[in-house]
C-alpha positions in Angstrom: 80.5 148.7 26.2 81.0 148.5 22.4 84.0 150.2 20.9 85.0 150.9 17.3 87.5 148.7 15.6 90.6 150.9 16.2 92.7 149.0 13.7 90.3 150.1 11.0 90.5 153.8 11.8 93.6 155.1 9.9 92.4 158.7 10.0 92.1 158.6 13.8 95.6 157.2 13.9 96.9 160.1 11.8 95.2 162.5 14.2 96.8 160.8 17.2 100.3 161.1 15.6 99.8 164.8 14.8 99.1 165.3 18.5 102.5 163.7 19.3 104.0 166.1 16.7 102.4 169.1 18.4 103.7 167.9 21.8 107.2 167.7 20.3 106.9 171.3 19.1 105.8 172.3 22.6 109.0 170.7 24.0 110.9 173.5 22.3 109.3 176.0 24.7 109.1 174.1 27.9 110.2 171.0 29.8 107.8 168.1 29.1 108.9 166.4 32.4 106.8 169.1 34.1 103.6 167.9 32.4 101.0 165.3 33.1 98.9 163.8 30.2 95.2 163.2 30.8 93.1 161.3 28.3 90.0 159.2 27.7 92.2 156.2 26.8 89.5 153.7 25.6 90.1 149.9 26.0 93.5 149.8 24.4 95.1 152.9 25.8 96.5 153.7 22.3 97.5 157.3 22.9 99.2 156.4 26.2 101.3 153.7 24.4 102.3 156.2 21.8 103.1 159.0 24.2 105.2 156.6 26.4 107.2 155.6 23.3 108.0 159.2 22.4 107.9 160.9 25.9 108.6 158.3 28.6 109.3 161.0 31.1 105.7 162.3 31.1 103.2 161.3 33.8 99.9 160.0 32.5 96.4 159.6 33.8 93.6 157.7 32.0 90.0 158.6 32.8 87.3 155.9 32.2 83.7 155.6 33.4 82.7 152.2 32.1 83.6 149.4 34.5 84.2 146.8 31.8 86.3 149.1 29.7 88.3 149.9 32.9 89.0 146.2 33.3 90.2 146.0 29.7 92.5 149.0 30.3 94.0 147.2 33.3 94.6 144.1 31.0 96.1 146.2 28.2 98.2 148.5 30.5 101.6 148.7 28.8 104.4 146.8 30.6 107.0 148.9 32.3 105.0 152.1 32.4 105.1 153.0 36.1 103.9 156.6 35.6 100.5 155.7 34.2 97.5 155.9 36.6 94.1 154.5 35.6 91.2 156.4 37.1 87.7 154.9 37.1 85.4 158.0 37.0 83.5 160.0 34.4 85.1 163.0 32.8 82.8 165.6 34.3 83.3 164.4 37.8 87.1 164.3 37.2 87.2 167.8 35.9 85.0 169.1 38.6 87.5 167.9 41.2 90.6 168.6 39.2 92.9 171.2 40.7 96.0 172.0 38.6 97.9 174.4 40.9 101.1 175.1 39.0 101.2 171.6 37.4 101.2 171.9 33.6 98.9 169.5 31.8 98.1 168.0 28.4 94.4 167.0 28.1 92.7 165.2 25.3 88.9 165.4 25.7 88.2 162.7 23.2 84.5 162.6 23.0 82.5 160.4 20.6 79.4 162.5 20.5 78.4 166.2 20.1 76.6 167.4 23.2 76.3 170.8 25.0 77.9 169.4 28.2 81.1 168.7 26.2 81.5 172.4 25.6 80.8 173.1 29.3 83.5 170.6 30.3 85.9 172.2 27.8 85.2 175.7 29.3 85.6 174.4 32.8 89.0 172.9 31.9 90.3 176.0 30.3 89.5 177.9 33.5 91.4 175.4 35.6 94.6 174.3 33.8 97.9 175.9 34.5 99.5 178.4 32.1 101.2 176.7 29.1 98.9 173.7 29.2 97.7 172.0 26.0 94.1 171.0 25.5 92.8 168.9 22.6 89.1 168.4 22.1 87.5 165.9 19.7 83.8 166.0 18.9 81.4 164.2 16.5 80.8 166.3 13.4 78.3 164.3 11.3 76.0 166.5 9.2 73.5 163.7 8.6 72.7 163.8 12.3 70.8 167.1 11.8 69.4 166.8 8.3 66.0 168.4 8.5 66.6 168.9 12.2 67.9 172.5 12.2 65.5 173.5 15.0 66.8 170.7 17.2 70.4 171.8 16.6 69.6 175.5 17.3 67.8 174.5 20.5 70.8 172.5 21.7 73.6 174.7 20.6 72.1 178.2 19.9 74.1 179.9 22.6 77.4 178.7 20.9 76.4 179.4 17.3 77.8 182.5 15.5 74.4 183.0 14.0 71.6 180.9 15.6 69.2 181.6 12.7 71.2 179.4 10.3 70.7 175.7 9.7 73.8 173.5 10.3 75.7 172.9 7.0 74.9 169.7 5.1 78.5 169.0 4.0 81.3 167.7 6.2 83.7 170.6 5.7 81.0 173.2 6.6 79.8 171.3 9.6 83.3 170.9 10.9 83.8 174.6 10.5 80.7 175.3 12.5 81.8 173.1 15.3 85.2 174.9 15.3 83.4 178.2 15.6 81.5 176.8 18.6 84.7 175.7 20.2 86.2 179.2 19.6 83.2 180.9 21.1 83.5 178.6 24.2 87.2 179.3 24.6 86.7 183.1 24.3 83.9 183.0 26.9 86.1 181.0 29.2 89.2 183.1 28.8 88.0 186.6 27.8 90.4 189.3 26.6 90.6 190.9 30.1 92.3 187.8 31.5 96.1 187.3 31.4 95.7 183.8 29.7 94.3 183.1 26.3 93.5 179.9 24.3 95.5 179.7 21.0 94.7 177.0 18.5 97.6 175.2 16.9 95.9 172.7 14.7 92.4 171.5 13.6 91.2 168.6 11.5 88.1 166.8 10.4 87.9 163.2 9.2 85.7 160.2 9.0 86.4 156.6 9.8 82.7 155.7 9.3 81.6 158.7 11.4 82.5 162.4 10.9 84.7 163.8 13.6 86.3 167.2 14.3 89.4 167.7 16.5 91.3 170.8 17.6 94.4 171.3 19.6 95.4 174.5 21.4 97.3 175.9 24.3 96.3 178.0 27.3 99.1 180.6 27.0 100.1 184.0 28.6 98.9 186.8 26.4 102.2 188.6 27.0 104.1 185.6 25.4 101.7 184.9 22.5 104.4 185.7 20.0 106.7 183.0 21.3 104.1 180.3 20.8 103.0 181.5 17.4 106.7 181.7 16.3 107.3 178.1 17.5 104.4 176.6 15.5 104.5 179.0 12.6 106.4 176.7 10.2 104.7 173.5 11.3 103.0 172.0 8.2 99.7 171.4 10.1 99.6 174.8 11.9 96.3 176.5 12.3 97.0 179.5 14.5 94.2 181.8 13.5 91.0 179.7 13.5 91.2 179.0 9.7 89.2 176.2 8.2 90.0 172.8 9.7 92.2 170.6 7.5 90.7 167.3 6.1 92.3 163.9 6.9 91.2 161.3 4.4 94.2 158.9 3.9 93.9 155.9 1.5 94.3 152.3 2.4 97.6 151.2 0.8 99.5 148.0 1.0 103.0 148.0 2.5 104.4 147.3 -1.0 102.5 150.3 -2.4 103.8 152.5 0.4 107.4 151.5 -0.1 107.0 152.1 -3.9 105.7 155.6 -3.3 107.7 156.8 -0.3 111.0 157.4 -2.0 109.1 159.8 -4.4 108.2 162.1 -1.5 108.1 164.9 -0.8 107.2 166.6 -4.1 104.8 169.1 -5.6 101.6 168.0 -7.3 102.0 164.7 -5.4 98.6 163.3 -6.2 99.2 163.2 -10.0 102.8 162.1 -9.8 102.0 159.3 -7.3 99.1 158.1 -9.5 101.4 157.9 -12.4 104.0 156.1 -10.4 101.5 153.4 -9.4 100.0 153.1 -12.9 96.5 152.3 -11.7 93.6 153.8 -9.7 93.1 153.2 -6.0 89.7 154.9 -5.9 86.6 155.5 -8.1 88.2 157.7 -10.7 91.3 159.8 -11.5 90.3 162.8 -9.5 89.5 160.9 -6.3 92.6 158.7 -6.7 94.8 161.8 -7.0 93.1 163.4 -4.0 93.7 160.3 -1.9 97.3 160.0 -2.9 97.8 163.7 -2.2 96.5 163.0 1.3 99.0 160.2 1.6 101.8 162.6 0.6 100.6 165.1 3.1 100.3 162.7 6.0 102.8 159.9 5.1 105.0 160.6 8.1 102.0 160.1 10.3 100.5 157.2 8.4 99.9 154.1 10.7 101.0 150.6 10.0 98.4 147.9 10.7 99.6 144.4 10.4 98.5 140.9 11.3 100.6 139.2 13.8 100.5 135.7 15.4 100.7 136.1 19.2 
């Protein structure tokens, strides 16, 4: 099975680190040692390595269908992580047999495509997880997939569209917003207002590392305690608690020397312009795009990954 070059996906890495940030927020409301993390870890188990670094007390389960990827996972399994279980199965089968009981969970449904069964699995999971569980879903959100194919999109996803007579948007921001609306409709169908639990979003992003992606994190939470969750996440810089437009991640490629030069100037207002002046040159096509990219760096610099070459 072919996999993307993860070391060349800085926006995905930022997304992964914001999940860790959200989990850290959750720890203010509940004991993380009561949680199990479930994810589609891929060949390198990057999210599991990261979670073990920050939350070693958490139990973890990786779900993988492909036999060769599963072998690579066994090879890359982090040393000294006794609480990581590698499961060789597909996500749908796993979720069909999953029984939470009172065990709180953190799930990352990290899909690479956009298919109707992905929404069905998401709905199935929301109906199964224990109260105060976190669920993150990532879906492909590439407008060019459906250029001049509006009928195909409506045939596949009409039941989830807020207005099935519309064509899917042709720009990334609009397409990501549509996918978010589809996730919202799915969550509200799975946990209608008559139920004691609800799904509350806490963050949503869209980005591209060669392919457009949308990702949303939320919690299955008691309606009677909704205020406590919203209060906990209210002052988080990435909070999206009311289904507002997803935030764009589009960080620049900067050298270590450039990052060190810029970091001590943060945080500050109008960061894009001031950081461009501090560098004294453009890092993108023109002034406007350079200032946007540097503004993105200012926004996500605490979640910006370091990729470096090492000799094993």
